[in-house]
KOLMAR-54473 format. One line per field, with one value per atom (N, C-alpha, C): atom name; x, z, y; residue in three letters. Coordinates in nm, 4 decimals, padded with zeros to 6 digits. Each point is the difference from the previous one (the first is absolute). Example, Ala and Ser with C-alpha at 12.3 -4.5 7.8 and 13.67 -1.06 7.14 Angstrom:
BEGIN
atomo N / CA / C / N / CA / C
c1 01.3190 / -00.0890 / 00.0900 / -00.0350 / 00.0820 / -00.0770
c3 00.7800 / 00.0000 / 00.0000 / -00.0720 / 00.0060 / 00.0730
c2 -00.5690 / 00.1190 / 00.1200 / 00.1050 / 00.1190 / 00.1090
residuo Ala / Ala / Ala / Ser / Ser / Ser
! end
This chain:
BEGIN
atomo N / CA / C / N / CA / C / N / CA / C / N / CA / C / N / CA / C / N / CA / C / N / CA / C / N / CA / C / N / CA / C / N / CA / C / N / CA / C / N / CA / C / N / CA / C / N / CA / C / N / CA / C / N / CA / C / N / CA / C / N / CA / C / N / CA / C / N / CA / C / N / CA / C / N / CA / C / N / CA / C / N / CA / C / N / CA / C / N / CA / C / N / CA / C / N / CA / C / N / CA / C / N / CA / C / N / CA / C / N / CA / C / N / CA / C / N / CA / C / N / CA / C / N / CA / C / N / CA / C / N / CA / C / N / CA / C / N / CA / C / N / CA / C / N / CA / C / N / CA / C / N / CA / C / N / CA / C / N / CA / C / N / CA / C / N / CA / C / N / CA / C / N / CA / C / N / CA / C / N / CA / C / N / CA / C / N / CA / C / N / CA / C / N / CA / C / N / CA / C / N / CA / C / N / CA / C / N / CA / C / N / CA / C / N / CA / C / N / CA / C / N / CA / C / N / CA / C / N / CA / C / N / CA / C / N / CA / C / N / CA / C / N / CA / C / N / CA / C / N / CA / C / N / CA / C / N / CA / C / N / CA / C / N / CA / C / N / CA / C / N / CA / C / N / CA / C / N / CA / C / N / CA / C / N / CA / C / N / CA / C / N / CA / C / N / CA / C / N / CA / C / N / CA / C / N / CA / C / N / CA / C / N / CA / C / N / CA / C / N / CA / C / N / CA / C / N / CA / C / N / CA / C / N / CA / C / N / CA / C / N / CA / C / N / CA / C / N / CA / C / N / CA / C / N / CA / C / N / CA / C / N / CA / C / N / CA / C / N / CA / C / N / CA / C / N / CA / C / N / CA / C / N / CA / C / N / CA / C / N / CA / C / N / CA / C / N / CA / C / N / CA / C / N / CA / C / N / CA / C / N / CA / C / N / CA / C / N / CA / C / N / CA / C / N / CA / C / N / CA / C / N / CA / C / N / CA / C / N / CA / C / N / CA / C / N / CA / C / N / CA / C / N / CA / C / N / CA / C / N / CA / C / N / CA / C / N / CA / C / N / CA / C / N / CA / C / N / CA / C / N / CA / C / N / CA / C / N / CA / C
c1 06.3169 / 00.0341 / 00.0229 / -00.0318 / -00.0153 / -00.1623 / -00.0118 / -00.1570 / -00.0503 / 00.0328 / -00.0970 / 00.0619 / 00.0999 / 00.0689 / -00.0436 / -00.1159 / 00.0022 / -00.1665 / -00.0143 / -00.1902 / 00.0331 / 00.0506 / 00.0119 / -00.0242 / 00.1196 / 00.0484 / -00.1425 / -00.1181 / -00.0477 / -00.1334 / 00.0875 / -00.1598 / 00.0823 / -00.0440 / 00.0196 / -00.0280 / -00.1495 / -00.0847 / 00.0753 / 00.0845 / 00.0934 / 00.0784 / 00.0559 / 00.1916 / -00.0767 / -00.1074 / -00.0490 / 00.0115 / -00.0890 / -00.0034 / 00.1065 / 00.0780 / 00.1862 / 00.0526 / 00.0411 / 00.0560 / -00.1258 / -00.0776 / -00.1174 / 00.0593 / -00.0014 / 00.0476 / 00.0739 / 00.1383 / 00.1650 / 00.0036 / -00.0380 / 00.0214 / -00.0883 / -00.1208 / -00.0809 / 00.0591 / 00.0007 / 00.0561 / 00.1743 / 00.0606 / 00.1162 / 00.0149 / -00.0520 / -00.0055 / -00.0889 / -00.0893 / -00.1127 / 00.1034 / 00.1123 / 00.1070 / 00.0183 / 00.0519 / 00.0498 / -00.0967 / -00.1319 / -00.0461 / -00.0519 / -00.0115 / -00.0334 / 00.1459 / 00.0485 / 00.1810 / -00.0568 / -00.0651 / -00.0055 / -00.1185 / -00.1473 / -00.0938 / 00.0604 / 00.0993 / 00.0217 / 00.1092 / 00.1012 / 00.1142 / 00.0153 / -00.1775 / -00.0161 / 00.0676 / -00.0432 / 00.0932 / 00.0859 / 00.0764 / 00.0793 / 00.1143 / 00.0333 / 00.1238 / -00.0492 / -00.0750 / -00.0943 / 00.0261 / -00.1240 / -00.0113 / 00.1602 / 00.1550 / 00.0636 / 00.1075 / -00.0647 / 00.0629 / -00.0970 / -00.1614 / -00.0178 / 00.0698 / -00.0346 / 00.0324 / 00.1834 / 00.1057 / 00.0959 / -00.0515 / -00.0501 / -00.0368 / -00.1082 / 00.0027 / -00.1035 / -00.1486 / -00.0398 / -00.1301 / -00.0466 / -00.1566 / -00.0750 / -00.0163 / 00.0226 / -00.0012 / -00.1296 / -00.0974 / -00.1477 / 00.0107 / 00.0472 / 00.0338 / 00.0501 / 00.0578 / 00.0451 / -00.1034 / -00.1070 / -00.1491 / -00.0215 / 00.0477 / -00.0568 / 00.0926 / 00.1012 / 00.0773 / -00.0586 / -00.1017 / -00.1088 / -00.1498 / -00.0478 / -00.0036 / 00.0126 / 00.1771 / 00.0662 / 00.0684 / -00.0029 / 00.0910 / -00.1219 / -00.1581 / -00.0707 / -00.1265 / -00.0605 / -00.1031 / -00.0349 / 00.0684 / 00.0452 / 00.0383 / 00.1284 / 00.0276 / -00.1037 / -00.0676 / -00.1423 / -00.0702 / -00.0597 / -00.0796 / 00.0654 / 00.1023 / 00.0982 / -00.0246 / 00.0393 / -00.0098 / -00.1686 / -00.0592 / -00.1277 / -00.1152 / 00.0973 / -00.0245 / -00.1301 / 00.0354 / -00.1251 / 00.0715 / 00.0039 / -00.0325 / 00.1774 / 00.0408 / 00.1298 / 00.0947 / -00.0299 / 00.0518 / 00.0145 / -00.1074 / 00.0513 / 00.1107 / -00.0802 / 00.0745 / 00.1572 / 00.0445 / 00.1330 / 00.0550 / -00.0582 / 00.0465 / 00.0941 / -00.1178 / 00.0224 / 00.1601 / 00.0021 / 00.0583 / 00.1740 / 00.0219 / 00.0506 / 00.0317 / -00.0647 / 00.0396 / 00.0847 / -00.0379 / 00.0308 / 00.1719 / 00.0031 / 00.1282 / 00.0536 / -00.0364 / 00.0875 / 00.0112 / -00.0645 / 00.0082 / 00.0856 / 00.0545 / 00.0880 / 00.1131 / 00.0652 / 00.0955 / 00.0439 / -00.0727 / 00.0378 / 00.0326 / -00.0551 / 00.0635 / 00.1074 / 00.0070 / 00.0882 / 00.0704 / -00.0242 / 00.1015 / 00.0520 / -00.0334 / 00.0574 / 00.1446 / 00.0800 / 00.1466 / 00.0414 / -00.1119 / 00.0719 / -00.0270 / -00.0186 / -00.0957 / 00.1243 / 00.0934 / 00.1773 / 00.0785 / -00.0749 / 00.0482 / 00.0226 / 00.0823 / -00.0701 / 00.0276 / -00.0536 / 00.0157 / 00.0853 / 00.0338 / 00.0958 / 00.0398 / -00.1198 / -00.0397 / 00.0185 / 00.0536 / 00.0091 / -00.2092 / -00.0744 / -00.1533 / 00.0234 / -00.1206 / 00.0049 / -00.0315 / 00.0201 / -00.0126 / -00.1958 / -00.0605 / -00.1149 / -00.1122 / 00.0661 / -00.0922 / -00.1505 / 00.0036 / -00.1167 / -00.0841 / 00.0513 / -00.0945 / -00.0863 / 00.1577 / -00.0856 / -00.0846 / 00.0447 / -00.0729 / -00.1880 / 00.0068 / -00.1684 / -00.0393 / 00.0890 / -00.0158 / -00.0921 / 00.1049 / -00.0203 / -00.1082 / -00.0634 / -00.0545 / -00.1484 / 00.0192 / -00.1475 / -00.0606 / 00.0879 / 00.0134 / -00.0742 / 00.0531 / -00.0590 / -00.1165 / -00.0438 / -00.1264 / -00.0895 / 00.0453 / -00.1207 / 00.0087 / 00.0760 / -00.0846 / -00.0417 / 00.0201 / -00.0299 / -00.1666 / -00.0076 / -00.1028 / -00.0326 / -00.1104 / 00.0214 / -00.0176 / -00.0608 / -00.0714 / -00.1006 / -00.0802 / -00.0927 / -00.0104 / 00.1429 / -00.0262 / 00.0416 / -00.1480 / -00.0160 / -00.1009 / 00.0212 / -00.1652 / -00.0743 / 00.0053 / -00.1142 / -00.0395 / -00.0988 / -00.1175 / 00.0529 / -00.0489 / 00.0043 / 00.1603 / 00.0054 / 00.1365 / 00.0430 / -00.1062 / -00.0224 / 00.1391 / -00.0744 / 00.0700 / 00.1377 / 00.0269 / 00.0885 / 00.1483
c3 -01.9925 / -00.1183 / 00.0446 / 00.1106 / -00.0115 / 00.0376 / 00.0585 / 00.0094 / -00.1279 / -00.1286 / -00.1024 / -00.0648 / -00.0247 / -00.0376 / 00.0649 / 00.1546 / 00.0599 / -00.0520 / -00.0082 / -00.0642 / -00.1353 / -00.0544 / -00.1407 / -00.0532 / 00.1416 / -00.0195 / 00.0470 / 00.0821 / 00.0843 / -00.0665 / -00.0649 / -00.0907 / 00.1277 / 00.1329 / -00.0103 / -00.0955 / -00.0200 / -00.0735 / -00.1442 / -00.0691 / -00.1055 / 00.0553 / 00.0610 / 00.0723 / 00.0061 / 00.0901 / -00.0511 / -00.1217 / -00.0429 / -00.1288 / -00.0802 / -00.0167 / -00.0673 / 00.0836 / 00.1442 / 00.0543 / -00.0294 / -00.0047 / -00.0472 / -00.1354 / -00.0753 / -00.1024 / -00.0659 / 00.1463 / -00.0902 / 00.0045 / 00.1874 / 00.1075 / -00.0943 / -00.0358 / -00.0321 / -00.1861 / -00.1097 / -00.0910 / -00.0481 / 00.0793 / 00.0382 / 00.0246 / 00.0865 / 00.0560 / -00.1287 / -00.0030 / -00.1529 / -00.0778 / -00.0360 / -00.0564 / 00.0046 / 00.1385 / 00.0696 / -00.0379 / 00.0018 / 00.0334 / -00.1543 / -00.1197 / -00.1295 / -00.0657 / 00.0359 / 00.0092 / 00.0452 / 00.0623 / 00.0784 / -00.0742 / -00.0551 / -00.0824 / -00.0891 / -00.1485 / -00.0823 / 00.0527 / 00.0517 / -00.0226 / 00.0935 / 00.0627 / 00.1684 / 00.0938 / 00.0953 / 00.1584 / 00.0395 / -00.1421 / 00.0419 / 00.0648 / -00.0331 / 00.0951 / 00.1394 / 00.0594 / 00.1351 / 00.0262 / -00.0913 / 00.0978 / -00.0162 / -00.0674 / 00.0563 / 00.1207 / 00.0350 / 00.0783 / 00.1847 / -00.0497 / 00.1176 / 00.0300 / -00.0917 / -00.0204 / 00.0899 / -00.0359 / 00.0608 / 00.1860 / -00.0436 / 00.2168 / 00.0318 / -00.0827 / 00.0762 / 00.0056 / -00.1332 / 00.0500 / -00.0623 / 00.0124 / -00.0936 / -00.1504 / -00.1157 / -00.1040 / -00.0706 / 00.0599 / 00.0037 / 00.0097 / 00.0897 / 00.0826 / -00.0950 / -00.1268 / -00.0751 / -00.0909 / -00.0180 / -00.0629 / 00.1219 / 00.1518 / 00.0547 / -00.0908 / -00.0239 / -00.0796 / -00.0893 / -00.0568 / -00.1019 / 00.1260 / 00.0958 / 00.0948 / -00.0223 / 00.0838 / 00.0539 / -00.1754 / -00.0586 / -00.0927 / -00.1437 / -00.0386 / -00.0323 / -00.0360 / 00.1300 / 00.0234 / 00.1785 / 00.0557 / 00.1079 / -00.0359 / -00.1017 / -00.0780 / -00.1388 / -00.0042 / -00.1143 / 00.0785 / 00.1444 / 00.0897 / 00.0358 / 00.0313 / 00.0621 / -00.1019 / -00.1623 / -00.0642 / -00.0088 / 00.0237 / -00.0057 / 00.1556 / 00.0719 / 00.1116 / 00.0832 / -00.0846 / 00.1197 / 00.1022 / 00.0934 / 00.1627 / -00.0190 / 00.0241 / -00.0283 / 00.0791 / 00.1234 / 00.1380 / -00.0403 / 00.0515 / -00.0358 / -00.1242 / -00.0862 / -00.1543 / 00.0258 / 00.1061 / 00.0314 / 00.1138 / 00.0250 / 00.1488 / -00.1127 / -00.0979 / -00.0606 / -00.0661 / -00.0127 / -00.1355 / 00.0832 / 00.1552 / 00.0541 / 00.1177 / -00.0390 / 00.0759 / -00.0878 / -00.1768 / -00.0553 / -00.0238 / -00.0028 / 00.0514 / 00.1023 / 00.0776 / 00.1463 / -00.0671 / -00.0262 / -00.0195 / -00.1282 / -00.0982 / -00.1535 / 00.0705 / 00.1541 / 00.0491 / 00.0656 / 00.0629 / 00.0265 / -00.0742 / -00.1060 / -00.0925 / -00.0890 / -00.0366 / -00.1508 / 00.0747 / 00.1126 / 00.0615 / 00.1303 / 00.0811 / 00.1067 / 00.0124 / -00.0617 / -00.0354 / -00.0576 / -00.0438 / -00.0765 / 00.0861 / 00.1097 / 00.0873 / 00.0661 / 00.0014 / 00.0233 / -00.1522 / -00.0956 / -00.0891 / -00.0986 / -00.0927 / -00.0854 / -00.1346 / -00.1063 / -00.1462 / -00.0663 / -00.1711 / -00.0629 / 00.0202 / -00.0300 / -00.0032 / 00.1527 / 00.0751 / 00.1323 / 00.0771 / 00.0047 / 00.0550 / 00.0673 / 00.0688 / 00.1327 / -00.1023 / 00.0785 / -00.1044 / -00.0077 / 00.1124 / -00.0054 / -00.0371 / 00.0014 / -00.0505 / -00.0368 / -00.1148 / -00.0451 / 00.0730 / 00.0644 / 00.1106 / 00.1081 / 00.0618 / 00.1218 / -00.0580 / -00.1049 / -00.0999 / -00.0294 / -00.0175 / -00.0283 / 00.1618 / 00.0760 / 00.1373 / 00.0489 / -00.0119 / 00.1115 / -00.0938 / -00.1003 / -00.0600 / 00.0125 / 00.0142 / -00.0047 / 00.0956 / 00.1545 / 00.1117 / 00.0388 / -00.1012 / 00.0247 / -00.0591 / -00.1167 / -00.0145 / 00.0993 / 00.0319 / 00.1026 / 00.1203 / 00.0511 / 00.1009 / -00.0603 / -00.1519 / -00.0205 / -00.0679 / -00.0724 / -00.0222 / -00.1994 / -00.0489 / -00.1367 / -00.0258 / 00.0863 / -00.0298 / -00.0437 / -00.0551 / -00.1155 / -00.0809 / -00.0771 / -00.1465 / -00.0519 / 00.0349 / -00.0374 / -00.0810 / 00.0016 / -00.0703 / 00.0563 / 00.1157 / 00.1105 / 00.0668 / -00.0038 / 00.0493 / 00.1815 / 00.0692 / 00.1437 / 00.0548 / 00.0959 / 00.0253 / 00.0709 / 00.0067 / 00.1172 / -00.1241 / -00.1052 / -00.0967 / -00.0441 / -00.0192 / -00.0179 / 00.0780
c2 21.0357 / -00.0677 / -00.2188 / 00.0027 / -00.1693 / -00.0347 / 00.1372 / -00.0463 / -00.0160 / 00.0862 / 00.0122 / -00.1479 / -00.0388 / -00.0925 / -00.1632 / 00.0155 / -00.0980 / -00.0048 / 00.0831 / -00.0174 / -00.0278 / 00.0999 / -00.0627 / -00.2030 / -00.0101 / -00.1375 / -00.1280 / 00.0883 / -00.0986 / -00.1002 / -00.0715 / -00.0837 / -00.1515 / -00.0322 / -00.1316 / -00.1012 / 00.0275 / -00.1110 / -00.0937 / 00.1150 / 00.0178 / -00.0621 / 00.0102 / -00.0283 / -00.1898 / 00.0338 / -00.1919 / -00.0639 / 00.0728 / -00.0402 / -00.0687 / 00.1202 / 00.0204 / -00.1663 / -00.0140 / -00.0859 / -00.1413 / -00.0431 / -00.0751 / -00.0545 / 00.1153 / -00.0751 / -00.0245 / 00.0526 / -00.0811 / -00.1085 / 00.0006 / -00.1308 / -00.0788 / -00.0096 / -00.0744 / -00.0140 / 00.0629 / -00.0241 / -00.0755 / 00.0530 / -00.0678 / -00.1223 / -00.0270 / -00.1457 / -00.0572 / 00.0054 / -00.0631 / -00.0647 / 00.0882 / -00.0721 / -00.0975 / -00.0175 / -00.1112 / -00.1134 / 00.0124 / -00.0736 / -00.0838 / 00.1232 / -00.0108 / -00.1221 / 00.0274 / -00.1081 / -00.1105 / -00.0366 / -00.1588 / -00.0263 / 00.0528 / -00.0363 / -00.0433 / 00.0897 / -00.0816 / -00.0625 / -00.0043 / -00.1617 / -00.0909 / 00.0134 / -00.1109 / 00.0469 / -00.1181 / 00.0205 / -00.0966 / -00.0788 / -00.0625 / 00.0407 / 00.1613 / -00.0514 / 00.0706 / 00.0410 / 00.0368 / -00.1603 / -00.0953 / -00.1445 / -00.0433 / -00.0274 / -00.0473 / 00.0814 / 00.0909 / 00.0831 / -00.0273 / 00.0221 / -00.1304 / -00.1106 / -00.0956 / -00.1339 / 00.0288 / 00.0286 / 00.0485 / -00.0487 / 00.1359 / 00.0274 / -00.1249 / -00.1232 / -00.0595 / 00.0532 / 00.0445 / 00.0635 / -00.0226 / -00.0196 / -00.0619 / 00.1094 / -00.0681 / 00.0598 / 00.1277 / -00.0656 / 00.1127 / 00.0990 / 00.0378 / 00.1227 / 00.0942 / -00.0352 / 00.0905 / 00.0749 / -00.0309 / 00.0680 / 00.0676 / 00.0034 / 00.1335 / 00.1000 / -00.0150 / 00.1574 / 00.0521 / -00.0922 / 00.0609 / 00.1118 / -00.0370 / 00.0720 / 00.1250 / 00.0097 / 00.0484 / 00.1548 / -00.0641 / 00.0682 / 00.0160 / -00.0166 / 00.0535 / 00.0145 / -00.0471 / 00.0420 / 00.1012 / -00.0496 / 00.1260 / 00.1470 / -00.0134 / 00.1435 / 00.0258 / -00.0346 / 00.0664 / 00.0631 / -00.0999 / 00.0688 / 00.1712 / -00.0290 / 00.1364 / 00.0929 / -00.0624 / 00.1346 / 00.0393 / -00.0464 / 00.0207 / 00.0750 / -00.0196 / 00.0560 / -00.0685 / -00.1829 / -00.1059 / -00.0822 / 00.0193 / -00.0429 / -00.0266 / 00.1734 / 00.0175 / -00.0420 / 00.0277 / -00.0232 / -00.1746 / -00.0734 / -00.1619 / -00.0474 / 00.1032 / -00.0864 / 00.0512 / 00.1482 / 00.0326 / -00.1159 / -00.0146 / -00.1238 / -00.1577 / 00.0358 / -00.1192 / 00.0211 / 00.1139 / -00.0053 / 00.0041 / 00.0604 / 00.0649 / -00.1290 / -00.1115 / -00.1911 / -00.0761 / 00.0623 / -00.0686 / 00.0545 / 00.0871 / 00.0566 / -00.0508 / 00.0045 / -00.0883 / -00.0920 / -00.1536 / -00.1097 / 00.0669 / 00.0344 / 00.0027 / 00.0202 / 00.1055 / 00.0239 / -00.1115 / -00.0889 / -00.0835 / -00.1332 / 00.0424 / -00.1350 / 00.0016 / 00.1644 / 00.0485 / 00.0839 / 00.1418 / 00.0270 / 00.0395 / -00.1216 / -00.0039 / -00.0054 / -00.0609 / -00.0490 / 00.1532 / 00.0909 / 00.1151 / 00.1531 / -00.0404 / 00.1024 / 00.1104 / -00.0023 / 00.0831 / -00.0452 / -00.0056 / 00.0121 / 00.1600 / 00.0711 / 00.0461 / -00.0905 / 00.0743 / -00.0558 / 00.0931 / -00.0448 / 00.0295 / 00.1412 / 00.0716 / 00.2041 / 00.0033 / -00.1032 / 00.1116 / 00.0228 / -00.0571 / -00.0367 / -00.0885 / 00.1376 / -00.1973 / -00.1415 / -00.1116 / -00.0763 / -00.0702 / -00.0066 / 00.0101 / 00.0807 / 00.0905 / 00.1752 / -00.0099 / -00.0787 / -00.0069 / -00.0796 / -00.1231 / -00.0599 / 00.1696 / 00.0331 / 00.1384 / 00.0750 / -00.0036 / 00.1607 / -00.0806 / -00.1082 / -00.0406 / -00.0424 / -00.0944 / 00.0224 / 00.1326 / 00.0890 / 00.1421 / 00.0434 / 00.0393 / 00.0523 / -00.0498 / -00.1207 / -00.0767 / 00.0319 / -00.0304 / 00.0815 / 00.0708 / 00.1422 / 00.1219 / -00.0091 / -00.0287 / -00.0381 / -00.0259 / -00.1696 / -00.0006 / 00.0420 / 00.1024 / 00.0800 / 00.1460 / 00.0435 / 00.1125 / -00.0295 / -00.1373 / 00.0108 / 00.0576 / -00.0526 / 00.0576 / 00.0772 / 00.1284 / 00.1057 / 00.0650 / 00.1398 / 00.0223 / -00.0996 / -00.0106 / -00.0528 / -00.1288 / -00.0457 / -00.1452 / -00.0538 / -00.1179 / -00.0598 / -00.0726 / 00.0655 / -00.0397 / 00.0875 / 00.0255 / 00.1405 / -00.0404 / -00.0977 / -00.0123 / 00.0365 / 00.0283 / -00.0219 / -00.0483 / -00.1520 / -00.1194 / -00.0683 / -00.0259 / -00.0805 / 00.0498 / 00.1578 / 00.0503 / -00.0647
residuo Met / Met / Met / Ile / Ile / Ile / Gly / Gly / Gly / Thr / Thr / Thr / Val / Val / Val / Asn / Asn / Asn / Arg / Arg / Arg / Leu / Leu / Leu / Leu / Leu / Leu / Ala / Ala / Ala / His / His / His / Asp / Asp / Asp / Asp / Asp / Asp / Ala / Ala / Ala / Gly / Gly / Gly / Lys / Lys / Lys / Leu / Leu / Leu / Leu / Leu / Leu / Leu / Leu / Leu / Arg / Arg / Arg / Ile / Ile / Ile / Thr / Thr / Thr / Ile / Ile / Ile / Gly / Gly / Gly / Gly / Gly / Gly / Leu / Leu / Leu / Met / Met / Met / Leu / Leu / Leu / Phe / Phe / Phe / His / His / His / Gly / Gly / Gly / Met / Met / Met / Ser / Ser / Ser / Lys / Lys / Lys / Leu / Leu / Leu / Leu / Leu / Leu / Thr / Thr / Thr / Gly / Gly / Gly / Ala / Ala / Ala / Ser / Ser / Ser / Gly / Gly / Gly / Ile / Ile / Ile / Lys / Lys / Lys / Ala / Ala / Ala / Met / Met / Met / Leu / Leu / Leu / Ala / Ala / Ala / Ala / Ala / Ala / Tyr / Tyr / Tyr / Gly / Gly / Gly / Leu / Leu / Leu / Pro / Pro / Pro / Glu / Glu / Glu / Phe / Phe / Phe / Ile / Ile / Ile / Ala / Ala / Ala / Tyr / Tyr / Tyr / Gly / Gly / Gly / Thr / Thr / Thr / Ile / Ile / Ile / Leu / Leu / Leu / Gly / Gly / Gly / Glu / Glu / Glu / Val / Val / Val / Val / Val / Val / Ala / Ala / Ala / Pro / Pro / Pro / Ile / Ile / Ile / Phe / Phe / Phe / Ile / Ile / Ile / Ile / Ile / Ile / Leu / Leu / Leu / Gly / Gly / Gly / Ile / Ile / Ile / Leu / Leu / Leu / Thr / Thr / Thr / Arg / Arg / Arg / Pro / Pro / Pro / Ala / Ala / Ala / Ala / Ala / Ala / Leu / Leu / Leu / Leu / Leu / Leu / Val / Val / Val / Ala / Ala / Ala / Phe / Phe / Phe / Thr / Thr / Thr / Met / Met / Met / Phe / Phe / Phe / Ile / Ile / Ile / Ala / Ala / Ala / Trp / Trp / Trp / Leu / Leu / Leu / Met / Met / Met / Val / Val / Val / Gly / Gly / Gly / Leu / Leu / Leu / Asp / Asp / Asp / Lys / Lys / Lys / Thr / Thr / Thr / Phe / Phe / Phe / Leu / Leu / Leu / Leu / Leu / Leu / Asp / Asp / Asp / Lys / Lys / Lys / Thr / Thr / Thr / Gly / Gly / Gly / Ala / Ala / Ala / Trp / Trp / Trp / Ala / Ala / Ala / Ile / Ile / Ile / Glu / Glu / Glu / Ser / Ser / Ser / Ile / Ile / Ile / Val / Val / Val / Tyr / Tyr / Tyr / Phe / Phe / Phe / Phe / Phe / Phe / Val / Val / Val / Gly / Gly / Gly / Ser / Ser / Ser / Ile / Ile / Ile / Ala / Ala / Ala / Leu / Leu / Leu / Ala / Ala / Ala / Leu / Leu / Leu / Met / Met / Met / Gly / Gly / Gly / Ala / Ala / Ala / Gly / Gly / Gly / Arg / Arg / Arg / Phe / Phe / Phe / Ser / Ser / Ser / Val / Val / Val / Met / Met / Met / Lys / Lys / Lys / Ser / Ser / Ser / Ala / Ala / Ala / Thr / Thr / Thr / Trp / Trp / Trp / Arg / Arg / Arg
! end
């Protein structure tokens, strides 16, 4: 019985595609928000830490460009590492003080940051899989 279930669900490449669409697609919403409303909020946070405001435009790479690459299966591993790095910086800037807290519903206060970080690391370890716009495995 369990062997049959395992055989029916043995579609690693489809699982990788689903993870890519989920991580890339959901992160893209964050990036589109910044594209539509601007980077002033990020710039203000950076300025509060004494960092140059131009770094805010790096969020476009980590929240728009990298997610699009992830969804399409282009340079998935480096793109996933860029999203993970973006989430690490997000944790340092907005989540560090919430690391040991719960939100109003009882969820971990930095849960979404952790989901994106861990999911991106998993993608970096697994790669795009077969379902990619790139034919060459080198570019997936």
